[in-house]
N, C-alpha and C positions, 0 to 999 in steps of 0.2 A: 462540575466535570463538566470538565475538554471535551472540547466537539474535535473533529480531523480537516480540515480545509480545503482535502479536497476529496473527501467523501460527504460531504453536502455543501459538495462546487463552491464557493466562497472562491476557493483559488485553481488554477492549471499546472503544471509541470509544462515545463516549455525549457526540455534540452533535447541535444541531439541522439543521433547513436550514435560511442565512439568506432564502428565501427564501422558503417557506410554513410554517417553523416542527412543520416533522415531523420525526421524528429521523431524520439519516442510517444508511445503511444502509456496515456494512466492505463493499468488491466481489476486496476482494485484491489483489493487488502486484501495482502497473503492468505489472511484464514479463511473467503475464503476457497479457495482453490483448495483446500487440506481439508473440509469440512465441509461436506452437503447444506450439513445442513444448519451449520455455523452464524448463520444471519435471523437465524429464530429466537440463538442468546442475545441474556446482554452485554455490551461490552466489555465485560469486569470479564466475563464470564470468557467467550475471546481472546481477552489476552494473553489469560493464564492458561488456556492449551497449544498455541500462535507461534511454538517452537521459540520464542526471543526472549532472552530473564525479564527485562530491566521492561519495554511495551506497556503494563500498567504503573508502574514506578513512574518513571520519565516521562510518562503521560506524549506516543511517540505513539504515530499510526501507522509499520509498513503498507507501503505499496511495491504491488510490479505495475515494470514501463518494461514496453515491451516496441521490437522495433516492428512493423508488416512488412519492411520487404524483405532484412535476410536474419528474420526471426532472436538476432538479441534481444533479453531476456537479463532482468540488471532488480535490485531490490529497490526502495529510494526507505530509508528515517520521516514520515514527517510530526515534526511537529507539532502536538493537536494548539487546543486557541483555544 
């Protein structure tokens, strides 16, 4: 089973906001925002209902990136290892 390098603190996001050029912060998995009890489920179950059809098959983990300065948000798909 592959693991997400961001979820497991093996890597960090290093991207700047396209609006204000401030550093974007990792806000965690998108699934954490859609299901308040999702962290109790196993990873494969979460991926069935995260709103992205290929996350389980392609072994990707959608993370939300947030700018603390201007509130810009974007989803970044992280390849699991």
